[in-house]
MARRO-699647 format. One line per 8 residues: number of its first residue (from 1); their letters; for each residue y, z, x of C-alpha. Coordinates in steps of 0.2 Angstrom, whole numbers, plus 2048, in hexadecimal, padded with zeros to 3 digits. Example, Ala and Ser with C-alpha at 12.3 -4.5 7.8 and 13.67 -1.06 7.14 Angstrom:
2
1> AS> 7EA:827:83E; 7FB:824:844
***
This chain:
769
1> MNSNDPLD> 2A1:504:B06; 299:4F8:AF9; 290:503:AED; 288:4F5:AE3; 275:4F5:AE1; 26A:4ED:AEF; 26D:4DB:AF0; 261:4CF:AE7
9> IEEYTAEN> 258:4C3:AF3; 24E:4B4:AF1; 23B:4B6:AEF; 234:4B3:B01; 224:4BC:B00; 216:4B1:B03; 20B:4AE:AF3; 1FE:4BA:AEF
17> TDLSDPSL> 206:4C6:AFD; 205:4D8:AF6; 211:4E2:B01; 20A:4F2:AFA; 1F9:4EF:B01; 1F3:4FF:B0A; 1ED:4F4:B19; 200:4F0:B1D
25> YLNRELSA> 203:503:B20; 1FF:50E:B2E; 1FA:521:B2B; 208:52D:B2D; 1FE:53A:B35; 1F4:52F:B41; 204:527:B46; 20B:538:B4B
33> LAFQRRVL> 1FC:53C:B55; 1FE:52B:B5E; 20F:531:B63; 207:541:B6A; 1FB:536:B74; 20B:52E:B7B; 212:53F:B80; 201:544:B88
41> HEALDERN> 203:534:B93; 212:53A:B9B; 207:549:BA1; 1FA:53D:BA7; 206:530:BAF; 205:533:BC2; 216:52A:BC4; 21F:539:BBC
49> PLLERVRF> 222:548:BC8; 214:555:BC7; 21E:563:BBF; 225:556:BB2; 213:553:BAE; 210:566:BAB; 21F:566:B9F; 218:558:B95
57> LSIVTRNL> 207:561:B94; 210:570:B8C; 21A:565:B80; 20A:55E:B7A; 203:56F:B75; 214:574:B6C; 214:563:B63; 202:563:B5D
65> DEFVMKRV> 204:575:B57; 212:570:B4C; 208:561:B46; 1FA:56C:B41; 204:579:B39; 20E:56C:B2F; 204:55D:B2C; 1F2:563:B2D
73> GGLKQQME> 1F6:573:B23; 1FF:567:B16; 1EF:55C:B14; 1E4:56B:B12; 1EF:572:B05; 1EE:562:AFC; 1DC:562:AFD; 1DA:573:AF6
81> AGVTATAP> 1E6:56E:AE8; 1DA:560:AE4; 1E7:552:AE8; 1DE:541:AE9; 1ED:536:AE9; 1ED:52A:AF7; 1FB:527:B05; 202:516:B06
89> DGRTPQEQ> 1F5:511:B13; 1E7:515:B06; 1E1:526:B0C; 1DE:535:B02; 1E3:546:B09; 1D0:54A:B0D; 1CE:539:B16; 1DF:53D:B20
97> WDEVHETL> 1D9:54E:B24; 1C8:547:B2A; 1D0:53A:B35; 1DD:546:B3D; 1D0:551:B43; 1C6:543:B4A; 1D5:53D:B53; 1DD:54F:B58
105> KPLLEEQS> 1CD:555:B61; 1CB:548:B6E; 1DE:549:B71; 1DD:55C:B75; 1CE:559:B7F; 1D7:54C:B89; 1E5:558:B8C; 1D9:565:B92
113> RCYEETIR> 1D1:559:B9E; 1E3:554:BA4; 1E6:566:BA9; 1D5:56A:BB1; 1D1:559:BB9; 1E3:553:BBE; 1F2:55F:BBC; 1E9:56F:BC3
121> PALADEGV> 1E2:566:BD2; 1F2:55D:BD6; 1FC:56D:BD5; 1EF:576:BE1; 1F2:567:BED; 205:56B:BED; 202:57E:BF0; 204:583:BDD
129> QILDYHEL> 1F3:58B:BD9; 1ED:591:BC8; 1DD:59B:BCD; 1CE:5A1:BC4; 1CC:5B4:BC6; 1BD:5B2:BD1; 1C7:5A8:BDE; 1D2:5B7:BE2
137> SDAEQASM> 1CE:5C2:BF0; 1C8:5D4:BEE; 1D9:5DA:BF3; 1E1:5CE:BE6; 1D5:5D3:BD8; 1D9:5E6:BDC; 1EB:5E2:BDB; 1E8:5D8:BCA
145> REYFEDSV> 1DE:5E7:BC4; 1EC:5F3:BC7; 1F9:5E7:BBE; 1ED:5E6:BAF; 1EB:5F9:BAE; 1FE:5FD:BB1; 206:5EE:BA7; 1FA:5E6:B9C
153> LPTLTPLS> 1ED:5F2:B95; 1FA:5FD:B8D; 200:5EE:B82; 1EE:5EA:B7C; 1E7:5EF:B6C; 1D4:5EB:B6A; 1D0:5E8:B58; 1BD:5E8:B54
161> FDPAHPFP> 1B4:5E1:B45; 1A5:5EC:B3F; 1A1:5F6:B2F; 1AF:602:B33; 1BC:5F5:B37; 1C2:5E6:B2D; 1C3:5D5:B36; 1D5:5D6:B3E
169> FISNRSLS> 1E3:5CB:B3A; 1E7:5BE:B47; 1F8:5B7:B49; 1FC:5A5:B49; 1FB:59C:B5A; 1F8:5AC:B64; 1EC:5AB:B72; 1DD:5B7:B6F
177> LAVLTRQP> 1CD:5BD:B78; 1BE:5BF:B6E; 1B2:5CD:B76; 1A0:5D1:B71; 19B:5E2:B76; 18B:5ED:B74; 189:5FF:B73; 17A:605:B7D
185> DAEEPTFT> 170:608:B6D; 176:5FA:B62; 16C:5EB:B5E; 17A:5E0:B59; 18A:5DD:B63; 19C:5E2:B5D; 1A9:5D5:B5B; 1BB:5DA:B61
193> RIKIPPNR> 1CB:5D0:B62; 1D8:5D3:B6F; 1E9:5CA:B6E; 1EF:5C4:B7E; 200:5CC:B80; 20E:5BF:B7D; 21B:5CB:B85; 212:5CA:B96
201> PRLIQIGD> 213:5BB:BA2; 205:5AF:B9F; 205:5A9:BB1; 203:5B8:BBC; 209:5B5:BCE; 1FF:5BB:BDC; 20A:5C3:BE9; 218:5B8:BEE
209> DTRYVLIE> 20F:5A8:BEE; 20E:59A:BE2; 1FD:5A0:BDD; 1FA:5A5:BCC; 1EC:5AC:BC0; 1EC:5AB:BAE; 1EF:5BC:BA5; 1E0:5B9:B99
217> DIVRENMD> 1D5:5B7:BA8; 1DB:5C9:BAE; 1D8:5D0:B9D; 1C7:5C9:B9C; 1C2:5CE:BAE; 1C8:5E1:BAB; 1C1:5E3:B9A; 1B7:5F3:B9F
225> LLLPNVKI> 1C8:5FC:BA1; 1CD:5F8:B8F; 1BB:5F9:B87; 1B2:607:B92; 1A0:60D:B8F; 19A:5FD:B87; 192:5ED:B8D; 19C:5DD:B8D
233> VDTALFRL> 191:5D0:B86; 19D:5C1:B86; 1AF:5BC:B84; 1B7:5AC:B7E; 1C9:5A7:B7C; 1CF:5A0:B6B; 1DF:59C:B62; 1E3:599:B50
241> TRNAEVRR> 1EF:58E:B47; 1F5:592:B36; 1FD:587:B28; 210:587:B28; 211:57E:B17; 213:58D:B0D; 216:589:AFA; 227:58E:AF3
249> NEEVAEDL> 230:58B:AE2; 242:589:AE5; 246:586:AD3; 241:598:ACE; 247:5A1:ADE; 254:5AE:AD9; 25B:5AF:AEB; 258:5A1:AF9
257> IDMVEDVL> 259:5AE:B07; 24B:5B9:AFE; 240:5A9:AFC; 242:5A4:B0E; 23D:5B5:B14; 22E:5B5:B09; 229:5A4:B10; 22A:5AC:B22
265> EQRRFATV> 21E:5BA:B1C; 212:5AE:B14; 211:5A3:B23; 20B:5B2:B2D; 1FC:5B4:B23; 1F9:5A1:B1E; 1E8:598:B1E; 1E2:594:B2F
273> VRMEISAD> 1E0:581:B31; 1DA:580:B43; 1D1:58B:B50; 1D1:587:B63; 1C3:590:B6C; 1BB:590:B7D; 1AE:582:B7E; 1A1:58F:B85
281> ADPRIRST> 1A4:59C:B78; 195:5A7:B73; 18F:59F:B63; 18F:5B0:B5B; 1A2:5B1:B5F; 1A5:5A0:B58; 19B:5A3:B47; 1A4:5B4:B44
289> LKNQLQLE> 1B5:5AB:B46; 1AF:59C:B3C; 1A9:5A7:B2E; 1B6:5B4:B2D; 1C5:5A7:B2E; 1BC:59C:B21; 1BD:58C:B2D; 1B4:57C:B2B
297> EREIYDLG> 1AB:575:B3A; 1B8:567:B3C; 1C6:574:B3E; 1BE:57C:B4E; 1C2:574:B5E; 1B7:579:B6D; 1C2:576:B7C; 1C3:57A:B8F
305> GPLDYRDF> 1D1:580:B98; 1DE:58D:B94; 1E0:587:B81; 1F3:58A:B81; 1FE:581:B8D; 20F:586:B87; 212:593:B94; 20E:587:BA2
313> AKLTDLDR> 220:580:BA0; 225:58E:BAA; 21F:585:BBA; 22C:579:BB8; 239:587:BBD; 231:587:BCF; 23D:582:BDC; 233:572:BE1
321> PDLSLEEW> 23F:564:BE0; 231:559:BE8; 226:55C:BD8; 235:55A:BCC; 240:54D:BC4; 252:54E:BCB; 25B:55B:BC1; 267:553:BB4
329> MPQPHPRL> 277:55C:BB1; 280:555:BA1; 291:54D:BA5; 2A3:54F:B9F; 2A8:542:B92; 2B4:536:B9B; 2BE:536:B8A; 2C0:548:B8A
337> EDGGHQSL> 2C5:54B:B9C; 2D6:54B:BA4; 2DA:543:BB5; 2D1:54B:BC3; 2C3:552:BB7; 2CF:55F:BB0; 2C7:566:BA0; 2D1:565:B8F
345> SDGDGEGD> 2D0:578:B8F; 2DA:579:B9E; 2E6:56C:B98; 2F6:56C:B8D; 2EE:574:B7E; 2E0:574:B72; 2E7:565:B69; 2E3:559:B77
353> IFERIQQD> 2D1:556:B70; 2D8:551:B5F; 2E4:546:B67; 2D6:53D:B70; 2CD:53B:B60; 2DD:534:B58; 2DE:527:B66; 2CD:520:B63
361> DILLHHPY> 2BC:525:B5C; 2B1:52E:B69; 29E:52C:B6B; 295:53A:B72; 283:538:B7A; 279:547:B7E; 271:54C:B8A; 27C:540:B94
369> HDFGDTVQ> 28C:549:B8E; 28E:55B:B8F; 28C:564:B7E; 298:571:B83; 2A5:565:B89; 2A4:55B:B79; 29D:562:B69; 2A0:574:B6E
377> RFLSAAAE> 2B2:570:B74; 2B6:567:B64; 2B1:577:B5A; 2B9:584:B66; 2C9:57A:B66; 2C9:57A:B53; 2C6:58D:B53; 2D5:590:B5F
385> DPDVLAVK> 2E1:582:B59; 2EF:58A:B4F; 2F1:57A:B46; 2DF:57A:B3F; 2DE:57F:B2D; 2CB:57E:B29; 2BA:57B:B33; 2AA:576:B2A
393> AAIYRTAS> 299:574:B32; 287:570:B2C; 27B:57A:B37; 268:575:B36; 262:57C:B47; 26C:585:B54; 269:58F:B64; 265:5A1:B64
401> DSQVIQSL> 275:5A6:B6D; 27F:598:B64; 291:595:B6A; 293:58A:B5B; 291:598:B4F; 29D:5A3:B5A; 2AA:595:B59; 2A8:595:B46
409> IDAAENGK> 2AB:5A8:B46; 2BA:5A7:B51; 2C1:59A:B46; 2C0:5A6:B37; 2C7:5B4:B41; 2D6:5A9:B46; 2DA:5A6:B33; 2D1:595:B30
417> QVAVMVEL> 2C8:591:B20; 2B5:590:B26; 2A7:58A:B1C; 296:588:B24; 286:581:B1D; 277:589:B25; 266:581:B20; 25A:590:B1E
425> KARFDEEN> 24B:584:B1A; 24C:57C:B2C; 239:57E:B30; 235:58B:B3D; 248:58F:B3F; 249:599:B2F; 249:5AA:B37; 257:5A5:B44
433> NLEWVRKL> 262:59D:B36; 260:5AD:B2B; 268:5B7:B3A; 276:5AA:B3B; 279:5AB:B28; 27B:5BE:B29; 286:5BD:B38; 292:5B0:B30
441> EENGIHVA> 293:5BA:B20; 297:5CA:B29; 2A6:5C1:B30; 2AC:5BB:B1F; 2A7:5A9:B21; 2A2:59F:B11; 290:59A:B14; 285:58F:B0A
449> YGTVGLKT> 272:591:B0D; 26B:581:B07; 268:576:AF7; 25B:578:AEA; 24E:56A:AEC; 257:563:AFC; 258:567:B0E; 269:565:B16
457> HTKTALVV> 265:55B:B26; 277:554:B2A; 27E:558:B3B; 290:558:B36; 2A0:562:B39; 2B2:560:B32; 2C2:566:B39; 2D2:566:B2E
465> REEENGVE> 2E2:566:B38; 2F5:567:B33; 2FF:559:B3D; 30F:552:B3E; 30B:544:B31; 301:54F:B26; 2EF:556:B25; 2E2:54D:B30
473> LYSHIGTG> 2CF:54D:B2F; 2C5:54E:B3F; 2B2:54B:B3C; 2A3:54C:B47; 293:543:B41; 284:544:B4C; 271:541:B4D; 26D:552:B55
481> NYHSETAK> 26F:564:B50; 27D:570:B56; 271:577:B63; 277:579:B75; 266:57A:B7C; 25D:56B:B74; 26D:561:B78; 267:563:B8A
489> GYVDLGLL> 256:55A:B86; 259:550:B77; 261:53E:B77; 26D:53F:B68; 27E:536:B63; 28E:53D:B5B; 29E:535:B55; 2AE:53E:B56
497> TADRDIGR> 2BA:536:B4B; 2CB:538:B41; 2C7:52A:B35; 2CE:531:B25; 2C1:529:B19; 2B3:530:B23; 2BC:541:B22; 2BE:540:B0F
505> DLTKVFNF> 2AB:53B:B0E; 2A6:54B:B18; 2B2:555:B0D; 2A8:550:AFE; 297:554:B07; 29E:566:B0C; 2A4:569:AFA; 293:565:AF4
513> FTGPSLDE> 28B:573:AFF; 296:580:AF7; 298:578:AE6; 28D:572:AD7; 28B:560:ADA; 28B:551:AE7; 296:543:AE4; 28E:532:AE3
521> EFRELLIA> 29C:528:AEA; 2A1:527:AFD; 2AD:51C:B06; 2A4:51A:B17; 296:526:B19; 284:523:B13; 27F:533:B0B; 26D:537:B06
529> PVTMRREF> 267:539:AF9; 274:530:AF0; 279:520:AF9; 26F:51F:B09; 25F:516:B03; 269:50A:AF8; 274:504:B06; 267:503:B14
537> TRYIRREA> 25D:4F9:B07; 26C:4EE:B04; 26F:4EB:B17; 25D:4E6:B1A; 25D:4D9:B0B; 26E:4D3:B12; 266:4CF:B22; 259:4C5:B19
545> QHAQAGRP> 266:4BB:B10; 26E:4B7:B20; 25D:4B1:B27; 25A:4A7:B18; 26B:49E:B1A; 268:49A:B2C; 274:4A7:B32; 270:4B4:B40
553> ARIVVKLN> 266:4C3:B39; 260:4D1:B43; 25C:4E3:B40; 25A:4F0:B4E; 257:502:B4A; 254:511:B54; 24B:51F:B4B; 240:52E:B4C
561> GLEDPAIV> 235:529:B3F; 232:51A:B32; 227:520:B24; 22F:51B:B14; 224:50E:B0C; 232:506:B02; 23C:503:B12; 22D:4FC:B1B
569> EELYRASM> 22B:4F0:B0C; 23D:4EB:B0E; 23B:4E8:B20; 22B:4DE:B1E; 235:4D3:B11; 243:4D1:B1D; 237:4CB:B2B; 22F:4BE:B1F
577> AGVEIDLI> 241:4B8:B1C; 243:4B5:B2F; 24D:4C5:B34; 24A:4CA:B46; 246:4DD:B45; 244:4E9:B54; 23F:4FB:B4F; 240:509:B5C
585> VRDICRLR> 237:516:B54; 233:526:B5E; 224:52C:B55; 21E:529:B43; 21E:517:B3E; 214:510:B2E; 219:4FE:B31; 20D:4F2:B3A
593> PGLDGISE> 216:4E5:B44; 210:4D4:B49; 206:4D0:B39; 206:4BE:B36; 211:4B8:B28; 217:4C9:B24; 21E:4D3:B33; 21D:4C6:B42
601> NISVYSLV> 22F:4C8:B44; 22E:4DB:B46; 22C:4E4:B57; 229:4F7:B58; 22D:501:B67; 22D:513:B6C; 235:51B:B7B; 22E:52B:B83
609> GRFLEHSR> 238:532:B91; 23E:542:B99; 24A:545:B8A; 244:545:B78; 24B:536:B70; 254:53D:B60; 262:531:B5C; 263:525:B4D
617> IFYFENGA> 26C:514:B4F; 26C:506:B42; 272:4F5:B46; 273:4E7:B39; 279:4D6:B40; 280:4D0:B30; 281:4BD:B36; 28E:4C4:B43
625> RADPDGDD> 287:4BD:B53; 294:4B3:B5C; 293:4A0:B5D; 28D:49A:B6E; 29C:48F:B6F; 2A8:49D:B6B; 2AF:493:B5C; 2A8:49E:B4E
633> DWGDPEYY> 2A3:4AF:B49; 29A:4B4:B39; 29C:4C4:B30; 29D:4D6:B38; 28E:4DF:B3E; 28A:4F1:B38; 287:4FF:B43; 282:511:B3D
641> IGSADWMT> 27D:521:B45; 278:531:B3D; 26B:53E:B38; 25F:535:B2E; 24E:52C:B32; 247:51F:B26; 23A:52C:B1F; 239:530:B0C
649> RNLDYRVE> 23E:542:B10; 24E:53D:B18; 253:530:B0B; 24F:539:AFB; 24C:54C:AFF; 25A:551:B0C; 26C:550:B0D; 26F:544:B1B
657> AVTPVYDP> 27F:53C:B22; 280:52B:B2C; 291:524:B31; 296:513:B35; 29D:50E:B46; 2AC:503:B47; 2B4:505:B58; 2AF:4F5:B63
665> VIRQQLAF> 2AD:4FF:B72; 2A1:50C:B6A; 298:4FD:B62; 295:4F6:B73; 28E:507:B79; 282:507:B6B; 27C:4F6:B6E; 27A:4F9:B80
673> NLELILAD> 26F:508:B7C; 264:4FE:B71; 262:4EF:B7C; 25F:4FA:B8B; 250:502:B81; 24A:4F1:B7D; 24A:4EC:B8F; 242:4FC:B95
681> NRKVWEMD> 232:4F9:B9F; 22E:50A:BA5; 22E:516:B96; 22D:50B:B87; 21D:508:B7D; 21A:4F9:B72; 20F:4F9:B61; 203:4EC:B5D
689> SDGEYHQR> 1FE:4E7:B4C; 1F0:4F4:B4B; 1FC:502:B4F; 1F6:504:B61; 204:507:B6E; 204:4FF:B7F; 210:505:B8C; 21B:4F8:B95
697> HPSDGEPV> 21A:4F6:BA8; 225:4EB:BB3; 21E:4DB:BBA; 21A:4D9:BCC; 22B:4DA:BD5; 234:4DE:BC5; 240:4EE:BC7; 23D:4FC:BBC
705> INTQEILM> 248:4FE:BAD; 248:510:BA7; 254:513:B98; 258:525:B9B; 259:524:BAE; 266:516:BAC; 270:520:B9F; 271:52E:BAA
713> RETMRASR> 277:524:BB8; 284:51B:BAE; 28A:52C:BA6; 28D:532:BB8; 296:522:BBD; 2A1:523:BAD; 2A6:535:BB0; 2AA:532:BC3
721> EQQSTTEP> 2B5:523:BBF; 2BE:52B:BB0; 2BC:51C:BA5; 2C9:517:B99; 2C7:515:B87; 2C7:502:B89; 2B8:502:B94; 2A6:503:B8C
729> FGDYPLDG> 29A:510:B91; 28D:507:B9C; 298:4F8:BA0; 28A:4EC:BA3; 283:4E6:B92; 271:4DE:B92; 26F:4CC:B8C; 269:4D1:B7A
737> GILISAQG> 270:4CB:B69; 277:4DC:B65; 282:4DB:B74; 288:4CA:B71; 28E:4CF:B60; 296:4DE:B66; 29F:4D5:B74; 2A5:4C8:B67
745> EGNTTQKT> 2B0:4D5:B5F; 2BC:4D6:B6E; 2BC:4DE:B7F; 2BA:4CD:B87; 2C2:4D3:B97; 2B5:4E0:B9B; 2A9:4DE:BA9; 298:4DB:BA4
753> KTTEEIHR> 287:4DA:BAE; 278:4D0:BAA; 266:4D6:BA8; 262:4CF:BBA; 271:4DA:BC0; 26A:4E9:BB8; 259:4E5:BC0; 261:4E4:BD1
761> ESAASGDS> 26A:4F5:BCE; 25A:4FD:BC8; 251:4F7:BD8; 260:4FD:BE3; 260:50F:BDB; 24E:512:BE0; 246:511:BCF; 234:50C:BD2
769> D> 224:50B:BC8
***
């Protein structure tokens, strides 16, 4: 790796153009909400199967809850601290807070309308009814009353607010019923809060039918059994969201575990930053909650519908294939299967997987490839192989019943040296990670908890193995967590490699987790916070130099977020120099494409599909596009994958690892994935210069190109055909420039397909708009 400072480039900024002008930058928070609107569109889109739309309805609630806890909570914290500094887009925390609430309210109102006016009636038409209590027959109401008395009432604890009782504590995101009651001789009603029990099913099935009533309706309609001898004046559902941005001072913390436990406790009682309440709530209920919780009017959301849609995801488990997407089963990786689909674990020994990695690097693509058959197998083999000397892994998030953790424990029990980095500060996974730390330490494993001032966000593992020619290093560098459940629904990449320089770099990183300092020199990996920003800046500027010299210059990047102002400015400058730039950004994007004279060479896309796009891919053309006459090639393109987004937190405040990809077949696989997304006309959105997104649609007669559907189909084909290492995944490149440069490096005998052929295959497969 060239570790020089970023390249100097000629001045190509138009005269009097200030690239720090706030008008050139979109707001981070509003950009995040624009992504949630795209997610909500999946619930509104009648082209999606009905139960898939229900799933997205619940996803919106989960996503917006997290946004409010983290981002709105953080803005309120800044306001209370008197912060007036502006964001790159020129807004103060107060201005951002105001605009976020103005944007969030109509979004939640649209979600409520989506359920009441579209989803609920459509479910009823299909025989899946979510009924109001009064719609039940007398016999059904009697049955529900009996269920309430036997199974729900004993779990309830009414908490009244009056001179003898303080205002009750109300937990974060819990669904509550506010009740006004009046004693026969009382002038004023009494406020009582009843928590809807989270350990009871939310959707209560009526008989054996697919007919349901919500538990909160059952509680509301049988209140006389819980609160006898008083008059029920009125009831209203409400739900609070608390700030998750709890302050912590790591520099003075004596023990990181104690600090994290303290953060978890503080978060329970943190400031309320939003209240959702039934739109028809009695004004007395509303004012009591507003005053006692010290809420501003903007923080109160008057909504129709059930308020909380997270539990509705359970409807997707119904055995209704006619209302669902075809189930996807992750496939075995062709490189990790023996002939006749015999798994490696049934083969000639645990060393087989390491032999495969020695032959050629292996690209893993989840959820298309099975996590258990790939990443888990790599770690299980390391735990059992007698030739393995050491296993090291960095855990950011993992499953509650993690087999990854069990493999690390098995490795220790089998005499391997095991070191694990568990990031205790992984937000909302702190408690789960604390439990894993304790279990690992109980088994005598060296555990690092984190780094002061930094989060460890790398998704890396290292296996040290004694072999005939000496000690070999086997590395896994991924874009996703070691989490078997999210691997079924998150699109992530991982590289298995025996590249010695990459292994040596990973060794340095793991030594930092347990040692005193982080090395600043790496052979291959880009490591944040020491080399990554500098090298990415250098690559962007190098593309600008190629463009100025008249050579091919292109950048294609797939990320979750593009927020860092310095990177945005570098991309603006590269565009002004003539670099063609395609940015596939899942959610937050500060950059404004298509601005005359500044970003007219930049396009921004966002893919929202059945799986959450989570992989990061970086492509820099480096003047490498093959000459049309086949007489010349320039340079060598750069391909990278890894854990980091182009956000300030990733580049400066987290330990991240991004790896180069050199294998020509894997490069072609990455190029295919990028070009496929850029050709997608079903699930891709394109941003205009104002930050508005517009979903692509196929033209009349044009077959649908749905990236994730095509990748599922191609993964199944590759698994069936047991492709050899010389055949690319998805052996029909599109016509894009990335693929031209990838093909220019070799593999000239491979069968390829044109965009027109892909269109024909999409039509033949039954994809339709």
